C-alpha positions as CSV (number, residue, x, y, z in Angstrom):
1,M,100.3,158.2,92.3
2,A,101.0,158.0,96.4
3,V,104.2,156.0,97.5
4,L,102.8,152.3,99.4
5,P,104.7,152.3,102.4
6,P,106.8,149.4,103.4
7,S,105.7,145.9,104.2
8,P,105.1,145.4,107.6
9,V,106.1,141.5,107.3
10,R,109.7,140.6,108.5
11,A,111.8,137.6,106.4
12,T,113.6,135.7,109.2
13,V,115.6,133.7,106.3
14,D,118.3,135.1,103.9
15,F,116.9,134.9,100.9
16,D,119.9,135.7,98.8
17,A,122.3,133.1,100.9
18,E,123.1,129.6,99.9
19,G,122.3,126.5,101.7
20,V,118.9,125.5,103.3
21,Q,117.3,128.2,106.2
22,H,114.0,127.3,107.9
23,G,112.0,130.7,109.2
24,H,109.4,132.2,108.9
25,L,107.6,135.5,107.8
26,I,106.7,137.7,110.7
27,L,103.2,139.9,109.8
28,P,102.5,141.4,113.5
29,H,98.8,141.4,114.3
30,S,97.4,142.1,117.9
31,G,93.9,140.8,118.3
32,D,92.1,139.4,120.7
33,T,94.4,136.4,122.6
34,S,97.3,138.4,121.6
35,A,98.0,142.2,121.9
36,W,101.4,142.1,120.4
37,G,100.8,139.0,118.5
38,A,102.2,137.6,114.9
39,V,101.0,135.7,112.0
40,M,104.0,133.3,111.8
41,I,104.0,131.6,108.0
42,P,106.8,128.8,108.0
43,V,109.3,129.7,104.6
44,A,112.4,127.4,103.6
45,V,115.1,128.9,101.3
46,I,117.3,126.1,99.1
47,A,120.1,127.6,96.9
48,Q,122.9,126.9,95.8
49,G,124.7,128.7,92.4
50,E,123.4,131.3,89.9
51,G,120.1,130.5,88.3
52,P,116.5,130.6,88.4
53,T,114.2,130.7,91.3
54,A,110.8,128.9,91.8
55,L,108.4,130.2,94.5
56,L,106.6,127.2,95.4
57,T,103.0,128.2,97.3
58,G,100.2,125.8,99.1
59,G,97.5,126.6,101.6
60,N,96.3,130.0,99.2
61,H,92.9,128.6,100.5
62,G,93.7,126.9,103.9
63,D,91.3,123.8,103.5
64,E,93.2,121.9,100.7
65,Y,96.3,119.8,101.8
66,E,98.1,118.1,98.5
67,G,100.1,121.0,98.3
68,P,100.4,122.0,101.8
69,I,101.8,117.9,102.3
70,A,104.3,118.0,99.4
71,L,105.7,120.7,100.1
72,F,106.2,120.1,103.7
73,D,108.1,117.5,102.8
74,L,109.8,119.1,99.9
75,A,111.2,121.4,102.6
76,R,112.8,118.9,104.6
77,S,113.8,116.6,102.1
78,L,115.5,118.9,99.1
79,D,119.2,118.7,99.4
80,H,121.0,121.9,98.4
81,A,123.2,119.9,96.6
82,E,120.7,119.2,94.0
83,V,119.6,123.0,93.5
84,T,121.1,125.1,90.9
85,G,119.5,128.1,91.9
86,R,117.0,129.0,94.5
87,V,113.5,127.5,96.0
88,I,111.8,129.4,98.0
89,I,108.6,127.2,99.4
90,I,106.0,128.8,101.6
91,P,103.3,125.3,102.6
92,A,100.9,127.6,104.4
93,L,100.8,131.0,102.3
94,N,97.7,131.9,104.2
95,Q,98.2,130.6,107.8
96,P,95.7,132.1,109.8
97,A,92.6,130.0,107.1
98,F,95.3,127.1,107.4
99,A,95.4,126.7,110.9
100,A,91.1,127.2,110.7
101,A,90.8,124.7,108.1
102,R,88.7,127.2,106.2
103,R,88.8,128.5,102.5
104,T,89.1,132.2,104.1
105,S,91.0,133.9,107.1
106,P,89.0,133.6,110.0
107,I,91.0,136.6,111.1
108,D,89.1,139.1,108.4
109,G,87.5,136.9,106.2
110,G,89.5,137.5,103.1
111,N,90.1,134.9,99.9
112,L,93.8,135.3,99.7
113,N,93.6,134.6,95.8
114,R,91.1,137.5,95.4
115,S,93.2,139.9,97.4
116,F,96.4,141.2,95.1
117,P,97.9,143.0,95.1
118,G,97.0,143.8,98.2
119,R,98.0,147.0,100.9
120,P,100.5,147.1,103.2
121,D,98.4,148.9,105.4
122,G,95.2,147.0,105.0
123,T,93.3,144.1,106.5
124,V,95.9,140.8,107.5
125,T,94.9,139.3,104.1
126,Q,95.7,142.3,101.9
127,K,99.2,142.7,103.6
128,I,100.4,138.7,102.8
129,A,99.0,139.4,99.0
130,D,101.4,142.5,99.5
131,Y,104.4,141.1,100.6
132,V,104.0,138.2,98.2
133,Q,103.6,140.8,94.7
134,R,105.9,143.3,95.9
135,V,108.6,141.0,97.5
136,L,108.5,137.7,96.3
137,L,107.5,137.7,93.1
138,P,109.8,140.1,91.8
139,M,112.6,137.7,93.2
140,A,110.8,134.4,91.0
141,D,111.0,133.0,87.6
142,V,108.8,129.8,88.0
143,V,105.5,130.3,90.1
144,L,104.0,126.7,90.8
145,D,100.5,127.7,93.5
146,F,98.7,124.3,94.1
147,H,95.4,124.3,94.8
148,S,92.3,121.6,95.0
149,G,88.8,121.3,95.9
150,G,88.4,122.3,99.4
151,K,85.8,121.4,101.1
152,T,83.5,122.1,98.8
153,L,84.7,120.6,95.5
154,D,85.8,117.6,94.0
155,F,88.2,117.8,90.8
156,L,89.8,115.1,88.7
157,P,93.7,115.4,89.9
158,F,95.3,118.2,86.7
159,C,97.4,120.4,86.6
160,A,97.2,123.8,84.6
161,A,98.6,126.6,82.9
162,H,96.7,129.6,81.4
163,L,95.9,130.9,77.9
164,L,97.6,134.4,78.1
165,G,96.5,136.3,74.6
166,D,98.5,136.5,71.6
167,S,100.8,138.9,71.6
168,P,104.5,137.1,70.6
169,A,105.6,137.4,74.0
170,A,102.3,136.3,75.9
171,K,102.5,133.2,73.6
172,A,106.3,132.8,74.7
173,Q,105.3,132.9,78.1
174,E,102.2,130.5,77.9
175,A,104.4,128.1,76.1
176,R,106.6,127.9,78.8
177,A,104.4,127.6,81.3
178,L,102.7,124.8,79.4
179,A,106.0,123.2,78.7
180,L,105.7,122.6,83.0
181,V,102.6,121.8,82.8
182,Q,103.3,118.8,80.5
183,A,107.0,118.2,83.4
184,F,104.1,118.0,86.4
185,G,102.9,114.9,84.9
186,A,99.5,114.9,86.6
187,P,96.7,112.3,85.1
188,F,95.1,115.4,83.8
189,S,96.9,118.4,82.4
190,A,94.5,121.6,81.1
191,R,94.6,124.4,79.1
192,M,92.7,127.5,81.2
193,R,90.8,130.5,80.0
194,E,90.3,132.1,83.8
195,I,86.9,134.1,83.9
196,D,87.7,135.3,87.5
197,A,91.0,136.9,86.8
198,V,90.6,139.6,89.2
199,G,92.9,140.1,92.3
200,M,94.1,136.5,91.9
201,F,97.7,135.0,92.5
202,D,97.9,134.0,89.4
203,T,96.9,137.2,87.3
204,A,99.6,139.7,89.2
205,A,102.4,136.6,88.9
206,E,101.5,136.5,84.9
207,D,101.3,140.3,84.7
208,M,105.0,140.2,85.9
209,G,106.0,138.1,83.0
210,K,106.5,135.1,85.3
211,V,105.6,131.3,84.2
212,F,103.1,130.7,86.4
213,V,101.6,127.0,87.1
214,T,98.8,125.6,89.0
215,T,96.6,122.9,90.2
216,E,93.1,121.2,91.1
217,L,94.3,117.5,92.6
218,G,91.4,116.4,94.5
219,G,88.8,118.0,97.2
220,G,86.4,117.2,99.8
221,G,88.7,118.8,102.7
222,T,91.2,116.3,102.4
223,A,93.8,114.4,100.5
224,T,94.4,110.7,98.9
225,A,97.7,108.8,99.1
226,R,96.9,109.0,95.5
227,T,96.6,113.0,95.1
228,V,99.5,113.6,97.9
229,E,101.9,111.1,95.7
230,I,100.9,113.4,92.3
231,A,101.9,116.5,94.0
232,R,104.9,115.6,95.1
233,R,106.4,113.6,91.8
234,G,104.8,117.0,90.3
235,C,106.7,119.0,92.0
236,R,110.0,117.6,91.9
237,D,109.7,117.0,88.1
238,L,108.8,120.5,87.0
239,L,111.6,122.3,89.1
240,R,113.8,119.3,87.3
241,A,112.6,120.7,84.1
242,A,112.7,124.1,85.5
243,G,116.2,123.3,85.4
244,I,116.4,124.5,89.2
245,V,116.8,120.6,90.6
246,S,119.0,118.4,88.8
247,G,117.7,115.0,87.1
248,T,115.4,114.4,84.9
249,P,111.7,114.2,84.8
250,E,110.0,111.2,84.9
251,A,107.9,111.0,81.6
252,R,104.3,110.3,82.5
253,A,100.9,109.8,80.6
254,T,98.4,112.8,80.9
255,R,95.5,113.6,79.1
256,W,95.3,117.1,77.8
257,L,91.8,119.1,78.4
258,D,90.8,122.5,77.5
259,M,89.3,124.7,79.4
260,P,87.7,127.7,76.6
261,D,85.1,129.8,78.0
262,A,82.4,130.3,80.9
263,R,80.4,127.7,79.3
264,C,82.7,125.1,81.0
265,F,80.6,125.8,84.6
266,H,77.6,125.1,85.6
267,V,75.8,126.7,88.8
268,A,72.9,125.2,90.9
269,P,70.3,127.5,89.7
270,E,68.4,126.7,92.5
271,A,69.1,125.7,96.1
272,G,68.2,122.0,97.7
273,L,69.4,118.9,97.9
274,I,71.8,117.6,94.4
275,R,71.3,114.5,93.2
276,F,74.1,113.7,90.3
277,L,73.5,111.9,87.1
278,V,77.2,112.0,86.4
279,D,80.4,111.1,88.3
280,L,84.1,113.0,87.8
281,G,85.4,111.3,84.4
282,D,82.1,110.6,82.6
283,A,82.3,112.1,78.9
284,V,78.9,113.9,78.3
285,I,77.0,115.5,76.0
286,A,75.9,119.3,75.4
287,G,71.9,119.3,76.9
288,Q,72.3,116.1,78.4
289,T,70.9,116.9,82.3
290,L,74.3,116.5,84.7
291,A,72.4,116.7,87.8
292,L,68.6,116.8,90.2
293,I,68.0,119.5,92.4
294,Y,65.3,118.7,95.2
295,P,63.3,121.6,97.0
296,V,63.8,120.0,100.3
297,G,61.0,122.8,101.7
298,R,57.9,120.2,101.1
299,T,57.4,117.3,99.5
300,G,56.0,116.6,95.9
301,Q,57.9,119.2,94.0
302,D,60.0,118.1,90.9
303,P,63.2,118.7,90.8
304,V,65.1,121.7,89.0
305,A,67.4,120.1,86.4
306,V,71.5,121.4,85.5
307,P,72.0,120.9,81.5
308,A,75.5,120.3,80.6
309,A,76.2,123.5,78.2
310,R,79.0,122.0,76.4
311,S,80.4,118.2,75.5
312,G,83.0,116.9,77.4
313,L,84.5,115.5,80.4
314,V,83.3,115.6,84.1
315,I,86.4,117.2,86.2
316,S,84.9,118.6,88.9
317,R,81.4,118.0,91.2
318,H,80.1,120.3,94.2
319,H,81.0,117.8,97.2
320,L,78.7,118.9,99.8
321,G,75.0,117.0,99.6
322,L,73.2,120.1,99.6
323,V,73.7,123.4,97.7
324,Q,72.4,126.9,97.5
325,A,71.8,128.7,93.8
326,G,75.1,129.8,92.5
327,D,77.2,127.3,93.5
328,C,79.2,125.8,91.2
329,A,77.6,122.2,90.3
330,V,80.1,121.0,88.0
331,V,82.9,121.8,85.5
332,I,82.9,120.3,82.3
333,A,86.0,120.2,80.0
334,S,87.2,119.9,76.8
335,I,89.4,117.0,75.6
336,A,91.9,117.9,73.9
337,R,92.6,116.3,70.4
338,S,96.4,116.6,71.2
339,A,99.3,117.9,73.9
340,P,100.0,121.6,72.7
341,D,103.6,121.9,70.3
342,S,104.2,123.6,73.2
343,A,104.4,120.6,75.7
344,T,105.3,118.2,73.4
345,S,108.3,120.1,72.1
346,G,109.2,121.2,75.9
347,S,109.5,124.8,74.6
């Protein structure tokens, strides 16, 4: 197997030093506006003593804002005296996409969350993924990657971990992640089976044995006071539960959901104007019509129905008024009868 060259990314922080550091991950990039330019990705490291490392990331997709707000706030407010171990904070991981308010990079069109393990000699997005894969993830014990719906989706605010398999090691890894989901304390908590796992940050971290937690906290290309506060409180409480930040997580009620298979995801079968017949948080039954899609090329045509493939709770819907064939229209999660044993026990 060919040996990959070193990453071109240079960090202006010392990941092994104690105290509070603010700097950048500098990725050289020659473009039309700057011949010898660079992509500057803000990073903070807060460390003290021996303990676990948490890698906290936002802006994996550039039009999702709860994570970046919470992490820029945490980076300025977390005192290293509160920390036992290390916290690495990257509020805008895909900085080109974040600066352009886009899901994907304006430089190369790359979707960072489908670009792992990346390449050090590839596109800008692939180089960012490679640095995370080969430099940052090996340092981490716990990874929290913030997401929300971006410009095209709305979500009920939830924190989630993935179902990882049946081996004892996978079950133990899954249990640790679910316990941190519980500690995060979002209004909803989900156990997810990922149906599009290839190239994801999630998969890269989990394949390395890391405890990985993610979120979906809103959408529409904005953030609300409520969803930002969920992100801010949840992040600190996750760090407390992981034993990295001092203090006890605040006990907050959360409603557990299951997303076990592809039937949770309902795509638009045709393009057109979408009329929802259900809203976020509504309970639905299998076969119920979730939405109608009206053809817009001429009047007098019947709309196309989007039926529910399963019973459960509407946790996400398309945000824009027009849909294209294949757009995710509605996501339905099953309502869990009880919290996972691992979450309630904190194991």
